[in-house]
ChimeraX commands (.cxc) that place a marker at each C-alpha (Angstrom):
marker #1 position -1.43,-11.56,16.04 radius 0.5
marker #1 position -2.54,-9.60,13.03 radius 0.5
marker #1 position -0.36,-11.07,10.32 radius 0.5
marker #1 position 0.10,-14.28,8.38 radius 0.5
marker #1 position 3.64,-15.17,7.36 radius 0.5
marker #1 position 4.24,-16.75,3.97 radius 0.5
marker #1 position 7.79,-17.97,3.25 radius 0.5
marker #1 position 8.49,-17.13,-0.41 radius 0.5
marker #1 position 11.48,-18.55,-2.27 radius 0.5
marker #1 position 9.92,-17.66,-5.67 radius 0.5
marker #1 position 9.12,-21.30,-6.49 radius 0.5
marker #1 position 5.67,-22.25,-7.76 radius 0.5
marker #1 position 5.18,-24.11,-4.50 radius 0.5
marker #1 position 5.60,-20.98,-2.40 radius 0.5
marker #1 position 3.47,-18.88,-4.77 radius 0.5
marker #1 position 0.69,-21.45,-4.52 radius 0.5
marker #1 position 0.89,-21.14,-0.72 radius 0.5
marker #1 position 0.64,-17.35,-1.12 radius 0.5
marker #1 position -2.63,-17.76,-3.04 radius 0.5
marker #1 position -4.06,-19.80,-0.16 radius 0.5
marker #1 position -2.73,-17.33,2.40 radius 0.5
marker #1 position -4.52,-14.46,0.64 radius 0.5
marker #1 position -7.81,-16.34,0.85 radius 0.5
marker #1 position -7.26,-17.01,4.57 radius 0.5
marker #1 position -6.13,-13.45,5.30 radius 0.5
marker #1 position -9.23,-11.99,3.65 radius 0.5
marker #1 position -11.55,-14.21,5.68 radius 0.5
marker #1 position -9.73,-13.66,8.97 radius 0.5
marker #1 position -9.05,-9.94,8.48 radius 0.5
marker #1 position -5.27,-10.38,8.67 radius 0.5
marker #1 position -2.28,-8.81,6.93 radius 0.5
marker #1 position 0.28,-10.83,4.98 radius 0.5
marker #1 position 4.03,-10.72,5.34 radius 0.5
marker #1 position 6.03,-12.47,2.65 radius 0.5
marker #1 position 9.35,-13.64,4.05 radius 0.5
marker #1 position 12.30,-14.29,1.78 radius 0.5
marker #1 position 15.44,-15.76,3.28 radius 0.5
marker #1 position 18.46,-14.98,1.16 radius 0.5
marker #1 position 20.36,-17.97,-0.14 radius 0.5
marker #1 position 23.00,-18.90,-2.68 radius 0.5
marker #1 position 22.51,-18.42,-6.38 radius 0.5
marker #1 position 19.58,-20.13,-8.11 radius 0.5
marker #1 position 18.14,-19.57,-11.56 radius 0.5
marker #1 position 14.70,-20.67,-12.75 radius 0.5
marker #1 position 11.31,-19.55,-14.07 radius 0.5
marker #1 position 7.91,-19.92,-12.42 radius 0.5
marker #1 position 4.18,-19.74,-13.19 radius 0.5
marker #1 position 4.15,-15.93,-13.09 radius 0.5
marker #1 position 6.22,-15.93,-16.24 radius 0.5
marker #1 position 9.01,-13.86,-14.74 radius 0.5
marker #1 position 12.48,-14.25,-16.16 radius 0.5
marker #1 position 15.08,-16.27,-14.30 radius 0.5
marker #1 position 17.56,-14.28,-12.26 radius 0.5
marker #1 position 20.12,-14.59,-9.51 radius 0.5
marker #1 position 18.08,-14.57,-6.27 radius 0.5
marker #1 position 21.30,-14.39,-4.32 radius 0.5
marker #1 position 21.42,-10.75,-5.36 radius 0.5
marker #1 position 19.48,-8.46,-2.96 radius 0.5
marker #1 position 18.41,-6.03,-5.67 radius 0.5
marker #1 position 16.98,-8.84,-7.77 radius 0.5
marker #1 position 15.16,-10.36,-4.80 radius 0.5
marker #1 position 13.65,-7.00,-3.82 radius 0.5
marker #1 position 12.58,-6.33,-7.40 radius 0.5
marker #1 position 10.93,-9.73,-7.55 radius 0.5
marker #1 position 9.11,-9.21,-4.23 radius 0.5
marker #1 position 7.94,-5.81,-5.44 radius 0.5
marker #1 position 6.61,-7.38,-8.61 radius 0.5
marker #1 position 4.77,-10.13,-6.74 radius 0.5
marker #1 position 3.28,-7.53,-4.41 radius 0.5
marker #1 position 2.07,-5.50,-7.37 radius 0.5
marker #1 position 0.47,-8.57,-8.98 radius 0.5
marker #1 position -1.48,-9.68,-5.89 radius 0.5
marker #1 position -2.21,-6.47,-3.98 radius 0.5
marker #1 position -5.64,-5.97,-5.56 radius 0.5
marker #1 position -6.69,-9.40,-4.28 radius 0.5
marker #1 position -5.85,-8.56,-0.66 radius 0.5
marker #1 position -8.36,-6.75,1.51 radius 0.5
marker #1 position -5.80,-5.66,4.10 radius 0.5
marker #1 position -2.06,-5.08,3.77 radius 0.5
marker #1 position 0.81,-7.03,2.29 radius 0.5
marker #1 position 4.49,-6.39,2.84 radius 0.5
marker #1 position 7.71,-8.38,2.77 radius 0.5
marker #1 position 10.85,-8.95,4.79 radius 0.5
marker #1 position 14.29,-10.15,3.77 radius 0.5
marker #1 position 16.34,-12.17,6.21 radius 0.5
marker #1 position 19.65,-13.95,6.11 radius 0.5
marker #1 position 20.35,-17.27,7.80 radius 0.5
marker #1 position 18.87,-20.74,7.99 radius 0.5
marker #1 position 15.50,-20.70,6.27 radius 0.5
marker #1 position 13.47,-22.53,8.91 radius 0.5
marker #1 position 15.05,-20.59,11.76 radius 0.5
marker #1 position 14.37,-17.22,10.16 radius 0.5
marker #1 position 10.75,-18.14,9.49 radius 0.5
marker #1 position 10.36,-19.09,13.15 radius 0.5
marker #1 position 12.15,-15.91,14.29 radius 0.5
marker #1 position 9.86,-13.75,12.17 radius 0.5
marker #1 position 6.80,-15.49,13.61 radius 0.5
marker #1 position 8.04,-14.88,17.15 radius 0.5
marker #1 position 9.07,-11.29,16.48 radius 0.5
marker #1 position 5.69,-10.30,15.03 radius 0.5
marker #1 position 3.57,-12.59,17.23 radius 0.5
marker #1 position 2.17,-14.04,14.00 radius 0.5
marker #1 position -1.33,-15.48,13.80 radius 0.5
marker #1 position -0.15,-18.33,11.57 radius 0.5
marker #1 position 2.34,-19.43,8.93 radius 0.5
marker #1 position 1.18,-20.65,5.52 radius 0.5
marker #1 position 3.81,-22.44,3.47 radius 0.5
marker #1 position 4.40,-24.91,0.67 radius 0.5
marker #1 position 5.80,-28.27,1.62 radius 0.5
marker #1 position 8.69,-28.25,-0.81 radius 0.5
marker #1 position 9.86,-25.15,-2.67 radius 0.5
marker #1 position 13.22,-24.97,-4.38 radius 0.5
marker #1 position 14.95,-25.88,-1.12 radius 0.5
marker #1 position 12.83,-28.96,-0.49 radius 0.5
marker #1 position 12.59,-32.15,-2.48 radius 0.5
marker #1 position 10.02,-34.21,-4.31 radius 0.5
marker #1 position 8.54,-37.50,-3.25 radius 0.5
marker #1 position 6.54,-38.68,-0.25 radius 0.5
marker #1 position 8.53,-36.77,2.36 radius 0.5
marker #1 position 7.99,-33.17,3.31 radius 0.5
marker #1 position 10.71,-30.65,2.47 radius 0.5
marker #1 position 13.24,-30.23,5.28 radius 0.5
marker #1 position 12.53,-26.54,5.92 radius 0.5
marker #1 position 8.76,-26.99,6.15 radius 0.5
marker #1 position 9.33,-29.96,8.46 radius 0.5
marker #1 position 11.47,-27.90,10.82 radius 0.5
marker #1 position 9.06,-24.96,10.80 radius 0.5
marker #1 position 6.14,-27.23,11.76 radius 0.5
marker #1 position 8.25,-28.81,14.50 radius 0.5
marker #1 position 9.24,-25.52,16.12 radius 0.5
marker #1 position 6.70,-22.85,15.22 radius 0.5
marker #1 position 5.21,-20.66,17.97 radius 0.5
marker #1 position 1.94,-20.40,15.99 radius 0.5
marker #1 position -0.20,-22.72,13.85 radius 0.5
marker #1 position 1.34,-23.76,10.51 radius 0.5
marker #1 position -0.65,-24.55,7.37 radius 0.5
marker #1 position 1.32,-26.79,4.99 radius 0.5
marker #1 position 0.13,-27.14,1.41 radius 0.5
marker #1 position 1.45,-29.55,-1.18 radius 0.5
marker #1 position 2.59,-28.03,-4.44 radius 0.5
marker #1 position -0.11,-29.71,-6.53 radius 0.5
marker #1 position -3.03,-28.66,-4.31 radius 0.5
marker #1 position -4.94,-25.95,-6.13 radius 0.5
marker #1 position -6.97,-23.21,-4.45 radius 0.5
marker #1 position -10.37,-24.58,-3.42 radius 0.5
marker #1 position -11.32,-22.71,-0.25 radius 0.5
marker #1 position -11.79,-24.18,3.21 radius 0.5
marker #1 position -15.43,-25.19,3.40 radius 0.5
marker #1 position -14.96,-28.64,4.92 radius 0.5
marker #1 position -12.66,-28.88,7.92 radius 0.5
marker #1 position -11.63,-32.18,9.51 radius 0.5
marker #1 position -10.84,-32.23,13.23 radius 0.5
marker #1 position -9.36,-35.57,14.35 radius 0.5
marker #1 position -9.92,-36.35,18.04 radius 0.5
marker #1 position -7.82,-39.06,19.68 radius 0.5
marker #1 position -7.12,-40.18,23.24 radius 0.5
marker #1 position -4.14,-37.90,23.83 radius 0.5
marker #1 position -4.43,-35.24,26.52 radius 0.5
marker #1 position -3.61,-32.49,24.01 radius 0.5
marker #1 position -6.05,-33.47,21.26 radius 0.5
marker #1 position -8.71,-30.90,22.27 radius 0.5
marker #1 position -6.34,-27.92,22.35 radius 0.5
marker #1 position -6.77,-27.29,18.62 radius 0.5
marker #1 position -10.58,-27.23,18.72 radius 0.5
marker #1 position -11.19,-23.54,19.66 radius 0.5
marker #1 position -8.88,-22.22,16.91 radius 0.5
marker #1 position -10.31,-24.56,14.28 radius 0.5
marker #1 position -13.92,-23.83,15.19 radius 0.5
marker #1 position -13.25,-20.09,14.98 radius 0.5
marker #1 position -11.53,-20.67,11.62 radius 0.5
marker #1 position -14.51,-22.72,10.42 radius 0.5
marker #1 position -16.92,-20.02,11.53 radius 0.5
marker #1 position -15.08,-17.39,9.48 radius 0.5
marker #1 position -15.34,-19.61,6.40 radius 0.5
marker #1 position -18.90,-20.75,7.25 radius 0.5
marker #1 position -17.44,-24.22,6.93 radius 0.5
marker #1 position -18.86,-27.62,7.71 radius 0.5
marker #1 position -16.97,-29.41,10.49 radius 0.5
marker #1 position -16.15,-33.10,10.39 radius 0.5
marker #1 position -14.98,-34.61,13.68 radius 0.5
marker #1 position -13.02,-37.82,13.17 radius 0.5
marker #1 position -13.00,-39.83,16.39 radius 0.5
marker #1 position -9.94,-42.04,15.88 radius 0.5
marker #1 position -8.55,-44.93,17.90 radius 0.5
marker #1 position -6.39,-48.02,17.51 radius 0.5
marker #1 position -7.95,-50.12,20.26 radius 0.5
marker #1 position -11.32,-51.30,21.53 radius 0.5
marker #1 position -10.27,-51.26,25.17 radius 0.5
marker #1 position -13.08,-49.91,27.32 radius 0.5
marker #1 position -11.03,-47.16,28.97 radius 0.5
marker #1 position -9.84,-45.82,25.60 radius 0.5
marker #1 position -13.31,-45.97,24.08 radius 0.5
marker #1 position -14.89,-44.12,27.01 radius 0.5
marker #1 position -12.17,-41.47,27.07 radius 0.5
marker #1 position -12.49,-40.87,23.34 radius 0.5
marker #1 position -16.28,-40.67,23.53 radius 0.5
marker #1 position -15.96,-38.02,26.26 radius 0.5
marker #1 position -13.43,-35.96,24.28 radius 0.5
marker #1 position -15.50,-36.25,21.09 radius 0.5
marker #1 position -18.67,-35.13,22.85 radius 0.5
marker #1 position -16.86,-32.05,24.19 radius 0.5
marker #1 position -15.66,-31.18,20.68 radius 0.5
marker #1 position -19.18,-31.63,19.27 radius 0.5
marker #1 position -20.64,-29.35,21.93 radius 0.5
marker #1 position -18.06,-26.68,21.14 radius 0.5
marker #1 position -18.96,-26.78,17.44 radius 0.5
marker #1 position -22.69,-26.78,18.11 radius 0.5
marker #1 position -22.41,-23.66,20.28 radius 0.5
marker #1 position -21.50,-21.59,17.22 radius 0.5
marker #1 position -24.22,-23.16,15.04 radius 0.5
marker #1 position -21.95,-24.82,12.52 radius 0.5
marker #1 position -22.91,-28.06,10.80 radius 0.5
marker #1 position -21.12,-30.84,12.68 radius 0.5
marker #1 position -20.57,-34.39,11.47 radius 0.5
marker #1 position -18.92,-37.13,13.52 radius 0.5
marker #1 position -17.35,-40.36,12.32 radius 0.5
marker #1 position -15.65,-43.05,14.40 radius 0.5
marker #1 position -12.54,-44.52,12.79 radius 0.5
marker #1 position -10.84,-47.61,14.20 radius 0.5
marker #1 position -7.65,-49.10,12.77 radius 0.5
marker #1 position -3.91,-49.49,13.03 radius 0.5
marker #1 position -2.77,-46.29,11.37 radius 0.5
marker #1 position -4.48,-43.12,12.61 radius 0.5
marker #1 position -2.99,-40.81,10.00 radius 0.5
marker #1 position -3.97,-43.02,7.06 radius 0.5
marker #1 position -7.51,-43.31,8.40 radius 0.5
marker #1 position -7.88,-39.56,8.77 radius 0.5
marker #1 position -6.46,-38.84,5.32 radius 0.5
marker #1 position -8.76,-41.39,3.70 radius 0.5
marker #1 position -11.72,-39.97,5.59 radius 0.5
marker #1 position -10.83,-36.41,4.58 radius 0.5
marker #1 position -10.59,-37.42,0.93 radius 0.5
marker #1 position -13.89,-39.33,1.10 radius 0.5
marker #1 position -15.83,-36.27,2.28 radius 0.5
marker #1 position -13.96,-33.73,0.17 radius 0.5
marker #1 position -12.13,-32.25,3.17 radius 0.5
marker #1 position -10.07,-29.13,2.51 radius 0.5
marker #1 position -8.16,-28.79,5.78 radius 0.5
marker #1 position -7.08,-31.23,8.50 radius 0.5
marker #1 position -6.18,-29.91,11.95 radius 0.5
marker #1 position -3.65,-31.82,14.06 radius 0.5
marker #1 position -1.48,-31.50,17.15 radius 0.5
marker #1 position 2.22,-32.04,16.55 radius 0.5
marker #1 position 2.49,-34.31,19.60 radius 0.5
marker #1 position 5.91,-32.99,20.55 radius 0.5
marker #1 position 7.05,-33.70,24.10 radius 0.5
marker #1 position 9.72,-31.74,25.94 radius 0.5
marker #1 position 12.17,-34.62,25.50 radius 0.5
marker #1 position 11.82,-34.54,21.72 radius 0.5
marker #1 position 11.19,-30.83,21.11 radius 0.5
marker #1 position 13.26,-29.34,18.27 radius 0.5
marker #1 position 14.06,-32.83,16.98 radius 0.5
marker #1 position 11.03,-34.83,15.88 radius 0.5
marker #1 position 7.37,-34.45,15.16 radius 0.5
marker #1 position 5.19,-37.05,16.82 radius 0.5
marker #1 position 4.82,-40.10,14.53 radius 0.5
marker #1 position 1.10,-39.52,13.91 radius 0.5
marker #1 position 1.62,-35.85,13.05 radius 0.5
marker #1 position 4.70,-36.60,10.97 radius 0.5
marker #1 position 2.84,-39.08,8.79 radius 0.5
marker #1 position -0.07,-36.70,8.41 radius 0.5
marker #1 position 2.03,-33.74,7.29 radius 0.5
marker #1 position 4.24,-35.93,5.11 radius 0.5
marker #1 position 1.56,-37.79,3.22 radius 0.5
marker #1 position -1.68,-35.78,3.22 radius 0.5
marker #1 position -2.71,-34.42,-0.20 radius 0.5
marker #1 position -5.13,-32.21,1.75 radius 0.5
marker #1 position -3.71,-29.09,3.47 radius 0.5
marker #1 position -2.81,-29.66,7.12 radius 0.5
marker #1 position -2.79,-27.11,9.94 radius 0.5
marker #1 position -0.47,-28.11,12.79 radius 0.5
marker #1 position -0.57,-26.89,16.39 radius 0.5
marker #1 position 2.05,-27.17,19.10 radius 0.5
marker #1 position 0.78,-28.56,22.42 radius 0.5
marker #1 position 0.85,-26.13,25.31 radius 0.5
marker link #1:1,2 radius 0.2
marker link #1:2,3 radius 0.2
marker link #1:3,4 radius 0.2
marker link #1:4,5 radius 0.2
marker link #1:5,6 radius 0.2
marker link #1:6,7 radius 0.2
marker link #1:7,8 radius 0.2
marker link #1:8,9 radius 0.2
marker link #1:9,10 radius 0.2
marker link #1:10,11 radius 0.2
marker link #1:11,12 radius 0.2
marker link #1:12,13 radius 0.2
marker link #1:13,14 radius 0.2
marker link #1:14,15 radius 0.2
marker link #1:15,16 radius 0.2
marker link #1:16,17 radius 0.2
marker link #1:17,18 radius 0.2
marker link #1:18,19 radius 0.2
marker link #1:19,20 radius 0.2
marker link #1:20,21 radius 0.2
marker link #1:21,22 radius 0.2
marker link #1:22,23 radius 0.2
marker link #1:23,24 radius 0.2
marker link #1:24,25 radius 0.2
marker link #1:25,26 radius 0.2
marker link #1:26,27 radius 0.2
marker link #1:27,28 radius 0.2
marker link #1:28,29 radius 0.2
marker link #1:29,30 radius 0.2
marker link #1:30,31 radius 0.2
marker link #1:31,32 radius 0.2
marker link #1:32,33 radius 0.2
marker link #1:33,34 radius 0.2
marker link #1:34,35 radius 0.2
marker link #1:35,36 radius 0.2
marker link #1:36,37 radius 0.2
marker link #1:37,38 radius 0.2
marker link #1:38,39 radius 0.2
marker link #1:39,40 radius 0.2
marker link #1:40,41 radius 0.2
marker link #1:41,42 radius 0.2
marker link #1:42,43 radius 0.2
marker link #1:43,44 radius 0.2
marker link #1:44,45 radius 0.2
marker link #1:45,46 radius 0.2
marker link #1:46,47 radius 0.2
marker link #1:47,48 radius 0.2
marker link #1:48,49 radius 0.2
marker link #1:49,50 radius 0.2
marker link #1:50,51 radius 0.2
marker link #1:51,52 radius 0.2
marker link #1:52,53 radius 0.2
marker link #1:53,54 radius 0.2
marker link #1:54,55 radius 0.2
marker link #1:55,56 radius 0.2
marker link #1:56,57 radius 0.2
marker link #1:57,58 radius 0.2
marker link #1:58,59 radius 0.2
marker link #1:59,60 radius 0.2
marker link #1:60,61 radius 0.2
marker link #1:61,62 radius 0.2
marker link #1:62,63 radius 0.2
marker link #1:63,64 radius 0.2
marker link #1:64,65 radius 0.2
marker link #1:65,66 radius 0.2
marker link #1:66,67 radius 0.2
marker link #1:67,68 radius 0.2
marker link #1:68,69 radius 0.2
marker link #1:69,70 radius 0.2
marker link #1:70,71 radius 0.2
marker link #1:71,72 radius 0.2
marker link #1:72,73 radius 0.2
marker link #1:73,74 radius 0.2
marker link #1:74,75 radius 0.2
marker link #1:75,76 radius 0.2
marker link #1:76,77 radius 0.2
marker link #1:77,78 radius 0.2
marker link #1:78,79 radius 0.2
marker link #1:79,80 radius 0.2
marker link #1:80,81 radius 0.2
marker link #1:81,82 radius 0.2
marker link #1:82,83 radius 0.2
marker link #1:83,84 radius 0.2
marker link #1:84,85 radius 0.2
marker link #1:85,86 radius 0.2
marker link #1:86,87 radius 0.2
marker link #1:87,88 radius 0.2
marker link #1:88,89 radius 0.2
marker link #1:89,90 radius 0.2
marker link #1:90,91 radius 0.2
marker link #1:91,92 radius 0.2
marker link #1:92,93 radius 0.2
marker link #1:93,94 radius 0.2
marker link #1:94,95 radius 0.2
marker link #1:95,96 radius 0.2
marker link #1:96,97 radius 0.2
marker link #1:97,98 radius 0.2
marker link #1:98,99 radius 0.2
marker link #1:99,100 radius 0.2
marker link #1:100,101 radius 0.2
marker link #1:101,102 radius 0.2
marker link #1:102,103 radius 0.2
marker link #1:103,104 radius 0.2
marker link #1:104,105 radius 0.2
marker link #1:105,106 radius 0.2
marker link #1:106,107 radius 0.2
marker link #1:107,108 radius 0.2
marker link #1:108,109 radius 0.2
marker link #1:109,110 radius 0.2
marker link #1:110,111 radius 0.2
marker link #1:111,112 radius 0.2
marker link #1:112,113 radius 0.2
marker link #1:113,114 radius 0.2
marker link #1:114,115 radius 0.2
marker link #1:115,116 radius 0.2
marker link #1:116,117 radius 0.2
marker link #1:117,118 radius 0.2
marker link #1:118,119 radius 0.2
marker link #1:119,120 radius 0.2
marker link #1:120,121 radius 0.2
marker link #1:121,122 radius 0.2
marker link #1:122,123 radius 0.2
marker link #1:123,124 radius 0.2
marker link #1:124,125 radius 0.2
marker link #1:125,126 radius 0.2
marker link #1:126,127 radius 0.2
marker link #1:127,128 radius 0.2
marker link #1:128,129 radius 0.2
marker link #1:129,130 radius 0.2
marker link #1:130,131 radius 0.2
marker link #1:131,132 radius 0.2
marker link #1:132,133 radius 0.2
marker link #1:133,134 radius 0.2
marker link #1:134,135 radius 0.2
marker link #1:135,136 radius 0.2
marker link #1:136,137 radius 0.2
marker link #1:137,138 radius 0.2
marker link #1:138,139 radius 0.2
marker link #1:139,140 radius 0.2
marker link #1:140,141 radius 0.2
marker link #1:141,142 radius 0.2
marker link #1:142,143 radius 0.2
marker link #1:143,144 radius 0.2
marker link #1:144,145 radius 0.2
marker link #1:145,146 radius 0.2
marker link #1:146,147 radius 0.2
marker link #1:147,148 radius 0.2
marker link #1:148,149 radius 0.2
marker link #1:149,150 radius 0.2
marker link #1:150,151 radius 0.2
marker link #1:151,152 radius 0.2
marker link #1:152,153 radius 0.2
marker link #1:153,154 radius 0.2
marker link #1:154,155 radius 0.2
marker link #1:155,156 radius 0.2
marker link #1:156,157 radius 0.2
marker link #1:157,158 radius 0.2
marker link #1:158,159 radius 0.2
marker link #1:159,160 radius 0.2
marker link #1:160,161 radius 0.2
marker link #1:161,162 radius 0.2
marker link #1:162,163 radius 0.2
marker link #1:163,164 radius 0.2
marker link #1:164,165 radius 0.2
marker link #1:165,166 radius 0.2
marker link #1:166,167 radius 0.2
marker link #1:167,168 radius 0.2
marker link #1:168,169 radius 0.2
marker link #1:169,170 radius 0.2
marker link #1:170,171 radius 0.2
marker link #1:171,172 radius 0.2
marker link #1:172,173 radius 0.2
marker link #1:173,174 radius 0.2
marker link #1:174,175 radius 0.2
marker link #1:175,176 radius 0.2
marker link #1:176,177 radius 0.2
marker link #1:177,178 radius 0.2
marker link #1:178,179 radius 0.2
marker link #1:179,180 radius 0.2
marker link #1:180,181 radius 0.2
marker link #1:181,182 radius 0.2
marker link #1:182,183 radius 0.2
marker link #1:183,184 radius 0.2
marker link #1:184,185 radius 0.2
marker link #1:185,186 radius 0.2
marker link #1:186,187 radius 0.2
marker link #1:187,188 radius 0.2
marker link #1:188,189 radius 0.2
marker link #1:189,190 radius 0.2
marker link #1:190,191 radius 0.2
marker link #1:191,192 radius 0.2
marker link #1:192,193 radius 0.2
marker link #1:193,194 radius 0.2
marker link #1:194,195 radius 0.2
marker link #1:195,196 radius 0.2
marker link #1:196,197 radius 0.2
marker link #1:197,198 radius 0.2
marker link #1:198,199 radius 0.2
marker link #1:199,200 radius 0.2
marker link #1:200,201 radius 0.2
marker link #1:201,202 radius 0.2
marker link #1:202,203 radius 0.2
marker link #1:203,204 radius 0.2
marker link #1:204,205 radius 0.2
marker link #1:205,206 radius 0.2
marker link #1:206,207 radius 0.2
marker link #1:207,208 radius 0.2
marker link #1:208,209 radius 0.2
marker link #1:209,210 radius 0.2
marker link #1:210,211 radius 0.2
marker link #1:211,212 radius 0.2
marker link #1:212,213 radius 0.2
marker link #1:213,214 radius 0.2
marker link #1:214,215 radius 0.2
marker link #1:215,216 radius 0.2
marker link #1:216,217 radius 0.2
marker link #1:217,218 radius 0.2
marker link #1:218,219 radius 0.2
marker link #1:219,220 radius 0.2
marker link #1:220,221 radius 0.2
marker link #1:221,222 radius 0.2
marker link #1:222,223 radius 0.2
marker link #1:223,224 radius 0.2
marker link #1:224,225 radius 0.2
marker link #1:225,226 radius 0.2
marker link #1:226,227 radius 0.2
marker link #1:227,228 radius 0.2
marker link #1:228,229 radius 0.2
marker link #1:229,230 radius 0.2
marker link #1:230,231 radius 0.2
marker link #1:231,232 radius 0.2
marker link #1:232,233 radius 0.2
marker link #1:233,234 radius 0.2
marker link #1:234,235 radius 0.2
marker link #1:235,236 radius 0.2
marker link #1:236,237 radius 0.2
marker link #1:237,238 radius 0.2
marker link #1:238,239 radius 0.2
marker link #1:239,240 radius 0.2
marker link #1:240,241 radius 0.2
marker link #1:241,242 radius 0.2
marker link #1:242,243 radius 0.2
marker link #1:243,244 radius 0.2
marker link #1:244,245 radius 0.2
marker link #1:245,246 radius 0.2
marker link #1:246,247 radius 0.2
marker link #1:247,248 radius 0.2
marker link #1:248,249 radius 0.2
marker link #1:249,250 radius 0.2
marker link #1:250,251 radius 0.2
marker link #1:251,252 radius 0.2
marker link #1:252,253 radius 0.2
marker link #1:253,254 radius 0.2
marker link #1:254,255 radius 0.2
marker link #1:255,256 radius 0.2
marker link #1:256,257 radius 0.2
marker link #1:257,258 radius 0.2
marker link #1:258,259 radius 0.2
marker link #1:259,260 radius 0.2
marker link #1:260,261 radius 0.2
marker link #1:261,262 radius 0.2
marker link #1:262,263 radius 0.2
marker link #1:263,264 radius 0.2
marker link #1:264,265 radius 0.2
marker link #1:265,266 radius 0.2
marker link #1:266,267 radius 0.2
marker link #1:267,268 radius 0.2
marker link #1:268,269 radius 0.2
marker link #1:269,270 radius 0.2
marker link #1:270,271 radius 0.2
marker link #1:271,272 radius 0.2
marker link #1:272,273 radius 0.2
marker link #1:273,274 radius 0.2
marker link #1:274,275 radius 0.2
view
């Protein structure tokens, strides 16, 4: 688990994700593997100022990956390499993560193979739904800011606490402030008591590593909207969620709460599969 995978299709979206991945890799002491999945012809320019070319041509793709590597290598404390694969983009990203036992995937939400608007690009959506490791999704207009305020939503689901150890370790590496959002849709006594118990456990976990911990209770009809609004109000830079996938829906749908969060959040989201 020593590498971070960054899918790169040469769009500005994927290069923005690479910038964030470099920051994460340096803090976590990880290597970076850029993954390019070969596709049909596409011509365009991007923010690096490189000339348009046919990325369906292997030689051109390799030359471009070499050039990106040369431009960013001085910013990386460990190693960076790249892999070329052929096939369905989301499947090859997942295969690479499994093959290398990746620590995480960092990717843009759209890229040239996604689409604009309020819905996440189809490849990013499928990667989040099926990834064997945590996935950080970053919208194309989110500029590099660091990860100094991390939001951990806690709900009444059995899986909600599974993400806490990873996120607390991540926060410790960034010396980040942790914001626990205790979220619920009901005032029923059983739900309130369960959530209070889960929230207290999360607080204790954060306090053990001497990080600043803030807790806010959010009650309303739409959990994802509440968390996003809360994250924006405190200047949050990362939201950690479970994907809520059950065995009956695996490989098909994200849970509705997770889907809305990944689709609509202007703040980067890190998604975890339940285990």
